[in-house]
Each structure stands twice: as C-alpha cells, then as structure tokens.
C-alpha positions, 0 to 999 in steps of 0.5 A: 488475497486472490481467494478473498477477491474470488469470494467477494466476486462470487457474493457480488454475482449471487447478489446480482450486483453486476452489469453485463456479467461484470461483478461490482465489488464494494470495497472499504479503503484505508491507509496510514502514513507516518507523518513527522511535523516539527514546524518544517512540514512533513516527511513521510518515510513509509506508508500503507494503503489497503482495500477490504471487501465490504461483504467478506471483510477480507483483505483484497489489496495492500500497497506499501511505500518505503523511502528508507532502508536501514541497510542502504542508509548505513552503508551510505553513511559509511561511504561503502557499498550496501551488502546484498540484502532484501531492500524494502525501499521502493519509493523515491518520489516526494513525501507529499505525493506518496499518499496519492501514489499507492498503486 
C-alpha cells in the first residue's frame, strides 16, 4: 500500500494536482458490511472499508472491523479462558456505528 500511495502521489505531482506543493489524490472509496435482518434490525459482526487510487487503481488503505472471534466465543461458551491465539476481534461498539467508524 505504501508503494501504491507513493505512485499515486507521483502521478498527482506530475499532473500538477497540487496546492502549495501538496499533492491531491483522488480516491475511490468502498466498503461492505455483512447485515443480518430478520425483522430485528441488523447486527453486523464484520465490515471492511477500502480506498483505491483513481489513477493507479491500486489499494491505498483497508480497514477491517470484527466484533466476533470464534476462539474467544467458544471459550466463553465453555466458561474457560481462551487459549493464546491471534484474535481478530477489534471492535466493541454498536453494529450501527461500525459503518461510520472505519479508521
């Protein structure tokens, strides 16, 4: 992503898309959130947001939010401590706020 950002910056500079020497990079922003709605609202467990450079079409940033970890949930259901593991749970806010909080 760093190389892609450097390339996008270089192309912006070459095109003269700058102000006071600072390049302006146009990005394409997108995201996806798994949404379950069975008449009870929605409860997101995971979401992703990404920024792609307009000129290079390369990934400049990706942010992932997870409210669930199988290992932690399994340990909790058994009333035991979770073993040492790489835990991908990195979000504890409301499901509704996950979409706005992709930083």
